[in-house]
Backbone atoms as SQL, in Angstrom:
CREATE TABLE atoms (id INTEGER PRIMARY KEY, chain TEXT, resi INTEGER, resn TEXT, atom TEXT, x REAL, y REAL, z REAL);
INSERT INTO atoms VALUES
  (1, 'A', 1, 'UNK', 'N', -45.908, 35.309, 20.147),
  (2, 'A', 1, 'UNK', 'CA', -46.947, 34.453, 19.631),
  (3, 'A', 1, 'UNK', 'C', -48.127, 34.372, 20.668),
  (4, 'A', 2, 'UNK', 'N', -49.312, 34.651, 20.248),
  (5, 'A', 2, 'UNK', 'CA', -50.375, 34.659, 21.161),
  (6, 'A', 2, 'UNK', 'C', -50.979, 33.232, 21.296),
  (7, 'A', 3, 'UNK', 'N', -51.698, 32.840, 22.240),
  (8, 'A', 3, 'UNK', 'CA', -52.357, 31.492, 22.465),
  (9, 'A', 3, 'UNK', 'C', -53.254, 31.143, 21.211),
  (10, 'A', 4, 'UNK', 'N', -53.933, 32.082, 20.749),
  (11, 'A', 4, 'UNK', 'CA', -54.900, 31.910, 19.667),
  (12, 'A', 4, 'UNK', 'C', -54.110, 31.480, 18.322),
  (13, 'A', 5, 'UNK', 'N', -53.152, 32.220, 18.050),
  (14, 'A', 5, 'UNK', 'CA', -52.270, 31.881, 16.848),
  (15, 'A', 5, 'UNK', 'C', -51.520, 30.565, 16.985),
  (16, 'A', 6, 'UNK', 'N', -51.020, 30.249, 18.261),
  (17, 'A', 6, 'UNK', 'CA', -50.433, 28.944, 18.452),
  (18, 'A', 6, 'UNK', 'C', -51.432, 27.856, 18.200),
  (19, 'A', 7, 'UNK', 'N', -52.657, 28.041, 18.793),
  (20, 'A', 7, 'UNK', 'CA', -53.716, 26.967, 18.687),
  (21, 'A', 7, 'UNK', 'C', -53.948, 26.753, 17.169),
  (22, 'A', 8, 'UNK', 'N', -54.025, 27.811, 16.502),
  (23, 'A', 8, 'UNK', 'CA', -54.251, 27.730, 14.949),
  (24, 'A', 8, 'UNK', 'C', -53.185, 27.022, 14.286),
  (25, 'A', 9, 'UNK', 'N', -51.965, 27.199, 14.556),
  (26, 'A', 9, 'UNK', 'CA', -50.826, 26.386, 13.929),
  (27, 'A', 9, 'UNK', 'C', -50.927, 25.036, 14.309),
  (28, 'A', 10, 'UNK', 'N', -51.217, 24.775, 15.556),
  (29, 'A', 10, 'UNK', 'CA', -51.280, 23.424, 15.984),
  (30, 'A', 10, 'UNK', 'C', -52.425, 22.642, 15.299),
  (31, 'A', 11, 'UNK', 'N', -53.647, 23.263, 15.161),
  (32, 'A', 11, 'UNK', 'CA', -54.693, 22.717, 14.417),
  (33, 'A', 11, 'UNK', 'C', -54.301, 22.491, 12.877),
  (34, 'A', 12, 'UNK', 'N', -53.604, 23.335, 12.263),
  (35, 'A', 12, 'UNK', 'CA', -53.173, 23.162, 10.858),
  (36, 'A', 12, 'UNK', 'C', -52.279, 21.915, 10.803),
  (37, 'A', 13, 'UNK', 'N', -51.300, 21.910, 11.719),
  (38, 'A', 13, 'UNK', 'CA', -50.386, 20.823, 11.721),
  (39, 'A', 13, 'UNK', 'C', -51.110, 19.431, 11.806),
  (40, 'A', 14, 'UNK', 'N', -52.073, 19.361, 12.617),
  (41, 'A', 14, 'UNK', 'CA', -52.877, 18.126, 12.912),
  (42, 'A', 14, 'UNK', 'C', -53.659, 17.871, 11.678),
  (43, 'A', 15, 'UNK', 'N', -54.253, 18.830, 11.113),
  (44, 'A', 15, 'UNK', 'CA', -55.052, 18.570, 9.814),
  (45, 'A', 15, 'UNK', 'C', -54.234, 18.095, 8.605),
  (46, 'A', 16, 'UNK', 'N', -52.965, 18.630, 8.585),
  (47, 'A', 16, 'UNK', 'CA', -52.172, 18.426, 7.494),
  (48, 'A', 16, 'UNK', 'C', -51.268, 17.068, 7.630),
  (49, 'A', 17, 'UNK', 'N', -51.399, 16.489, 8.905),
  (50, 'A', 17, 'UNK', 'CA', -50.457, 15.336, 9.060),
  (51, 'A', 17, 'UNK', 'C', -51.035, 14.207, 8.190),
  (52, 'A', 18, 'UNK', 'N', -50.140, 13.068, 7.997),
  (53, 'A', 18, 'UNK', 'CA', -50.510, 12.006, 7.235),
  (54, 'A', 18, 'UNK', 'C', -50.415, 12.159, 5.781),
  (55, 'A', 19, 'UNK', 'N', -50.974, 11.240, 5.098),
  (56, 'A', 19, 'UNK', 'CA', -50.831, 11.251, 3.591),
  (57, 'A', 19, 'UNK', 'C', -51.967, 12.247, 3.021),
  (58, 'A', 20, 'UNK', 'N', -51.741, 12.649, 1.820),
  (59, 'A', 20, 'UNK', 'CA', -52.820, 13.360, 1.121),
  (60, 'A', 20, 'UNK', 'C', -53.498, 12.539, 0.140),
  (61, 'A', 21, 'UNK', 'N', -52.873, 11.278, -0.241),
  (62, 'A', 21, 'UNK', 'CA', -53.480, 10.268, -1.052),
  (63, 'A', 21, 'UNK', 'C', -54.788, 9.773, -0.302),
  (64, 'A', 22, 'UNK', 'N', -55.764, 9.449, -1.180),
  (65, 'A', 22, 'UNK', 'CA', -56.984, 8.871, -0.767),
  (66, 'A', 22, 'UNK', 'C', -57.016, 7.335, -1.071),
  (67, 'A', 23, 'UNK', 'N', -57.380, 6.495, -0.227),
  (68, 'A', 23, 'UNK', 'CA', -57.489, 5.122, -0.288),
  (69, 'A', 23, 'UNK', 'C', -58.985, 4.637, -0.318),
  (70, 'A', 24, 'UNK', 'N', -59.138, 3.547, -0.820),
  (71, 'A', 24, 'UNK', 'CA', -60.436, 2.880, -0.780),
  (72, 'A', 24, 'UNK', 'C', -60.617, 1.755, 0.306),
  (73, 'A', 25, 'UNK', 'N', -61.757, 1.531, 0.862),
  (74, 'A', 25, 'UNK', 'CA', -61.820, 0.453, 1.795),
  (75, 'A', 25, 'UNK', 'C', -63.320, 0.247, 2.046),
  (76, 'A', 26, 'UNK', 'N', -63.637, -0.743, 3.024),
  (77, 'A', 26, 'UNK', 'CA', -64.952, -1.051, 3.407),
  (78, 'A', 26, 'UNK', 'C', -65.037, -1.122, 4.800),
  (79, 'A', 27, 'UNK', 'N', -66.079, -0.530, 5.434),
  (80, 'A', 27, 'UNK', 'CA', -66.399, -0.492, 6.816),
  (81, 'A', 27, 'UNK', 'C', -66.698, -1.939, 7.190),
  (82, 'A', 28, 'UNK', 'N', -65.891, -2.524, 8.172),
  (83, 'A', 28, 'UNK', 'CA', -66.053, -3.825, 8.694),
  (84, 'A', 28, 'UNK', 'C', -67.072, -3.922, 9.824),
  (85, 'A', 29, 'UNK', 'N', -66.807, -2.857, 10.712),
  (86, 'A', 29, 'UNK', 'CA', -67.768, -2.774, 11.869),
  (87, 'A', 29, 'UNK', 'C', -67.281, -1.831, 12.954),
  (88, 'A', 30, 'UNK', 'N', -67.873, -1.831, 13.991),
  (89, 'A', 30, 'UNK', 'CA', -67.391, -0.900, 15.199),
  (90, 'A', 30, 'UNK', 'C', -67.080, -1.859, 16.317),
  (91, 'A', 31, 'UNK', 'N', -66.368, -1.085, 17.283),
  (92, 'A', 31, 'UNK', 'CA', -65.983, -1.766, 18.517),
  (93, 'A', 31, 'UNK', 'C', -67.414, -1.804, 19.473),
  (94, 'A', 32, 'UNK', 'N', -67.307, -2.489, 20.622),
  (95, 'A', 32, 'UNK', 'CA', -68.540, -2.770, 21.469),
  (96, 'A', 32, 'UNK', 'C', -69.137, -1.397, 21.871),
  (97, 'A', 33, 'UNK', 'N', -68.307, -0.369, 22.096),
  (98, 'A', 33, 'UNK', 'CA', -68.760, 0.878, 22.510),
  (99, 'A', 33, 'UNK', 'C', -69.272, 1.820, 21.490),
  (100, 'A', 34, 'UNK', 'N', -68.908, 1.492, 20.204),
  (101, 'A', 34, 'UNK', 'CA', -69.365, 2.307, 19.113),
  (102, 'A', 34, 'UNK', 'C', -68.509, 3.518, 18.750),
  (103, 'A', 35, 'UNK', 'N', -67.418, 3.666, 19.303),
  (104, 'A', 35, 'UNK', 'CA', -66.487, 4.789, 19.104),
  (105, 'A', 35, 'UNK', 'C', -65.474, 4.618, 18.108),
  (106, 'A', 36, 'UNK', 'N', -65.039, 3.305, 17.741),
  (107, 'A', 36, 'UNK', 'CA', -64.105, 3.087, 16.801),
  (108, 'A', 36, 'UNK', 'C', -64.588, 2.345, 15.747),
  (109, 'A', 37, 'UNK', 'N', -64.264, 2.722, 14.454),
  (110, 'A', 37, 'UNK', 'CA', -64.740, 2.193, 13.224),
  (111, 'A', 37, 'UNK', 'C', -63.534, 1.325, 12.693),
  (112, 'A', 38, 'UNK', 'N', -63.873, 0.069, 12.130),
  (113, 'A', 38, 'UNK', 'CA', -62.820, -0.664, 11.728),
  (114, 'A', 38, 'UNK', 'C', -63.014, -0.580, 10.154),
  (115, 'A', 39, 'UNK', 'N', -62.005, -0.298, 9.456),
  (116, 'A', 39, 'UNK', 'CA', -61.963, -0.298, 8.013),
  (117, 'A', 39, 'UNK', 'C', -60.957, -1.175, 7.335),
  (118, 'A', 40, 'UNK', 'N', -61.450, -2.010, 6.428),
  (119, 'A', 40, 'UNK', 'CA', -60.649, -3.059, 5.770),
  (120, 'A', 40, 'UNK', 'C', -60.167, -2.486, 4.489),
  (121, 'A', 41, 'UNK', 'N', -58.854, -2.396, 4.165),
  (122, 'A', 41, 'UNK', 'CA', -58.359, -1.946, 2.854),
  (123, 'A', 41, 'UNK', 'C', -57.227, -2.836, 2.358),
  (124, 'A', 42, 'UNK', 'N', -57.461, -3.642, 1.447),
  (125, 'A', 42, 'UNK', 'CA', -56.429, -4.714, 1.008),
  (126, 'A', 42, 'UNK', 'C', -56.269, -5.681, 2.219),
  (127, 'A', 43, 'UNK', 'N', -54.916, -5.703, 2.598),
  (128, 'A', 43, 'UNK', 'CA', -54.510, -6.591, 3.680),
  (129, 'A', 43, 'UNK', 'C', -54.652, -6.028, 4.950),
  (130, 'A', 44, 'UNK', 'N', -54.915, -4.673, 5.075),
  (131, 'A', 44, 'UNK', 'CA', -54.783, -3.937, 6.270),
  (132, 'A', 44, 'UNK', 'C', -56.163, -3.623, 6.864),
  (133, 'A', 45, 'UNK', 'N', -56.216, -3.475, 8.197),
  (134, 'A', 45, 'UNK', 'CA', -57.360, -3.151, 8.985),
  (135, 'A', 45, 'UNK', 'C', -57.011, -1.776, 9.610),
  (136, 'A', 46, 'UNK', 'N', -57.648, -0.660, 9.329),
  (137, 'A', 46, 'UNK', 'CA', -57.429, 0.520, 9.927),
  (138, 'A', 46, 'UNK', 'C', -58.443, 0.917, 10.937),
  (139, 'A', 47, 'UNK', 'N', -58.079, 1.755, 11.848),
  (140, 'A', 47, 'UNK', 'CA', -59.089, 2.317, 12.870),
  (141, 'A', 47, 'UNK', 'C', -59.346, 3.852, 12.488),
  (142, 'A', 48, 'UNK', 'N', -60.690, 4.168, 12.828),
  (143, 'A', 48, 'UNK', 'CA', -61.141, 5.453, 12.641),
  (144, 'A', 48, 'UNK', 'C', -62.006, 5.693, 13.848),
  (145, 'A', 49, 'UNK', 'N', -61.903, 6.905, 14.379),
  (146, 'A', 49, 'UNK', 'CA', -62.820, 7.406, 15.343),
  (147, 'A', 49, 'UNK', 'C', -64.160, 7.849, 14.888),
  (148, 'A', 50, 'UNK', 'N', -65.272, 7.425, 15.575),
  (149, 'A', 50, 'UNK', 'CA', -66.603, 7.901, 15.212),
  (150, 'A', 50, 'UNK', 'C', -66.780, 9.084, 15.738),
  (151, 'A', 51, 'UNK', 'N', -67.401, 10.039, 14.916),
  (152, 'A', 51, 'UNK', 'CA', -67.696, 11.485, 15.627),
  (153, 'A', 51, 'UNK', 'C', -69.211, 11.584, 15.760),
  (154, 'A', 52, 'UNK', 'N', -69.921, 10.423, 15.356),
  (155, 'A', 52, 'UNK', 'CA', -71.320, 10.482, 15.438),
  (156, 'A', 52, 'UNK', 'C', -72.145, 11.151, 14.262),
  (157, 'A', 53, 'UNK', 'N', -71.327, 11.819, 13.434),
  (158, 'A', 53, 'UNK', 'CA', -71.836, 12.497, 12.266),
  (159, 'A', 53, 'UNK', 'C', -71.975, 11.474, 10.985),
  (160, 'A', 54, 'UNK', 'N', -70.945, 10.557, 11.005),
  (161, 'A', 54, 'UNK', 'CA', -70.958, 9.580, 9.835),
  (162, 'A', 54, 'UNK', 'C', -71.852, 8.418, 10.222),
  (163, 'A', 55, 'UNK', 'N', -72.763, 8.203, 9.410),
  (164, 'A', 55, 'UNK', 'CA', -73.762, 7.078, 9.727),
  (165, 'A', 55, 'UNK', 'C', -73.313, 5.923, 8.798),
  (166, 'A', 56, 'UNK', 'N', -72.059, 5.428, 9.103),
  (167, 'A', 56, 'UNK', 'CA', -71.552, 4.393, 8.375),
  (168, 'A', 56, 'UNK', 'C', -71.997, 3.007, 9.002),
  (169, 'A', 57, 'UNK', 'N', -72.304, 2.121, 8.017),
  (170, 'A', 57, 'UNK', 'CA', -72.781, 0.777, 8.413),
  (171, 'A', 57, 'UNK', 'C', -71.691, -0.323, 7.798),
  (172, 'A', 58, 'UNK', 'N', -71.669, -1.415, 8.406),
  (173, 'A', 58, 'UNK', 'CA', -70.712, -2.511, 7.874),
  (174, 'A', 58, 'UNK', 'C', -71.154, -2.785, 6.527),
  (175, 'A', 59, 'UNK', 'N', -70.114, -2.826, 5.593),
  (176, 'A', 59, 'UNK', 'CA', -70.254, -3.005, 4.242),
  (177, 'A', 59, 'UNK', 'C', -70.184, -1.729, 3.337),
  (178, 'A', 60, 'UNK', 'N', -70.254, -0.682, 4.004),
  (179, 'A', 60, 'UNK', 'CA', -70.295, 0.684, 3.223),
  (180, 'A', 60, 'UNK', 'C', -68.837, 0.864, 2.614),
  (181, 'A', 61, 'UNK', 'N', -68.740, 1.327, 1.282),
  (182, 'A', 61, 'UNK', 'CA', -67.563, 1.592, 0.699),
  (183, 'A', 61, 'UNK', 'C', -67.218, 3.004, 1.033),
  (184, 'A', 62, 'UNK', 'N', -65.959, 3.233, 1.480),
  (185, 'A', 62, 'UNK', 'CA', -65.458, 4.621, 1.863),
  (186, 'A', 62, 'UNK', 'C', -64.122, 4.801, 1.210),
  (187, 'A', 63, 'UNK', 'N', -63.924, 6.080, 1.253),
  (188, 'A', 63, 'UNK', 'CA', -62.420, 6.589, 0.829),
  (189, 'A', 63, 'UNK', 'C', -62.001, 7.278, 2.074),
  (190, 'A', 64, 'UNK', 'N', -60.677, 7.370, 2.265),
  (191, 'A', 64, 'UNK', 'CA', -60.020, 7.966, 3.354),
  (192, 'A', 64, 'UNK', 'C', -58.479, 8.378, 3.102),
  (193, 'A', 65, 'UNK', 'N', -57.935, 9.080, 4.107),
  (194, 'A', 65, 'UNK', 'CA', -56.474, 9.343, 4.110),
  (195, 'A', 65, 'UNK', 'C', -55.958, 8.425, 5.140),
  (196, 'A', 66, 'UNK', 'N', -54.695, 8.164, 5.131),
  (197, 'A', 66, 'UNK', 'CA', -54.003, 7.394, 6.162),
  (198, 'A', 66, 'UNK', 'C', -53.138, 8.324, 7.043),
  (199, 'A', 67, 'UNK', 'N', -53.155, 8.109, 8.381),
  (200, 'A', 67, 'UNK', 'CA', -52.198, 8.691, 9.329),
  (201, 'A', 67, 'UNK', 'C', -51.877, 7.554, 10.282),
  (202, 'A', 68, 'UNK', 'N', -50.625, 6.994, 10.054),
  (203, 'A', 68, 'UNK', 'CA', -50.224, 5.777, 10.839),
  (204, 'A', 68, 'UNK', 'C', -51.130, 4.758, 10.456),
  (205, 'A', 69, 'UNK', 'N', -51.776, 4.125, 11.549),
  (206, 'A', 69, 'UNK', 'CA', -52.673, 3.023, 11.486),
  (207, 'A', 69, 'UNK', 'C', -54.160, 3.512, 11.602),
  (208, 'A', 70, 'UNK', 'N', -54.372, 4.827, 11.359),
  (209, 'A', 70, 'UNK', 'CA', -55.667, 5.474, 11.543),
  (210, 'A', 70, 'UNK', 'C', -56.084, 6.034, 10.154),
  (211, 'A', 71, 'UNK', 'N', -57.436, 5.689, 9.909),
  (212, 'A', 71, 'UNK', 'CA', -58.115, 6.259, 8.786),
  (213, 'A', 71, 'UNK', 'C', -58.688, 7.608, 9.140),
  (214, 'A', 72, 'UNK', 'N', -58.433, 8.611, 8.397),
  (215, 'A', 72, 'UNK', 'CA', -59.109, 9.894, 8.719),
  (216, 'A', 72, 'UNK', 'C', -59.714, 10.486, 7.412),
  (217, 'A', 73, 'UNK', 'N', -60.408, 11.534, 7.692),
  (218, 'A', 73, 'UNK', 'CA', -61.221, 12.329, 6.476),
  (219, 'A', 73, 'UNK', 'C', -61.906, 11.256, 5.674),
  (220, 'A', 74, 'UNK', 'N', -62.675, 10.362, 6.358),
  (221, 'A', 74, 'UNK', 'CA', -63.356, 9.384, 5.813),
  (222, 'A', 74, 'UNK', 'C', -64.745, 9.899, 5.054),
  (223, 'A', 75, 'UNK', 'N', -64.862, 9.473, 3.748),
  (224, 'A', 75, 'UNK', 'CA', -65.995, 9.894, 2.997),
  (225, 'A', 75, 'UNK', 'C', -66.722, 8.660, 2.456),
  (226, 'A', 76, 'UNK', 'N', -67.980, 8.548, 2.633),
  (227, 'A', 76, 'UNK', 'CA', -68.744, 7.380, 2.108),
  (228, 'A', 76, 'UNK', 'C', -68.848, 7.486, 0.641),
  (229, 'A', 77, 'UNK', 'N', -68.629, 6.360, -0.120),
  (230, 'A', 77, 'UNK', 'CA', -68.706, 6.403, -1.452),
  (231, 'A', 77, 'UNK', 'C', -70.226, 6.253, -1.935),
  (232, 'A', 78, 'UNK', 'N', -70.689, 7.087, -2.780),
  (233, 'A', 78, 'UNK', 'CA', -72.058, 6.953, -3.230),
  (234, 'A', 78, 'UNK', 'C', -71.977, 6.258, -4.558),
  (235, 'A', 79, 'UNK', 'N', -72.750, 5.139, -4.682),
  (236, 'A', 79, 'UNK', 'CA', -72.771, 4.353, -5.910),
  (237, 'A', 79, 'UNK', 'C', -73.349, 5.181, -7.102),
  (238, 'A', 80, 'UNK', 'N', -72.715, 5.052, -8.247),
  (239, 'A', 80, 'UNK', 'CA', -73.254, 5.607, -9.360),
  (240, 'A', 80, 'UNK', 'C', -74.358, 4.842, -9.977),
  (241, 'A', 81, 'UNK', 'N', -75.392, 5.549, -10.413),
  (242, 'A', 81, 'UNK', 'CA', -76.616, 4.831, -11.042),
  (243, 'A', 81, 'UNK', 'C', -76.434, 4.582, -12.418);
């Protein structure tokens, strides 16, 4: 197995880890550095890592998948008019 194909398999495993089900929550805020997002969903608070692309603000409704105590694949909900 080549290094490139091994890297591809690892990337697939990481991408597919966690649940496939999507959950709803609200952005509660960020840590002091701005790299960790706190998302409240029911009685749980999950962590997500900010990649700088999501311009999420506290109070934004989001959907996400869960991987342990981490929210990933976060999508901002767009309110219906």
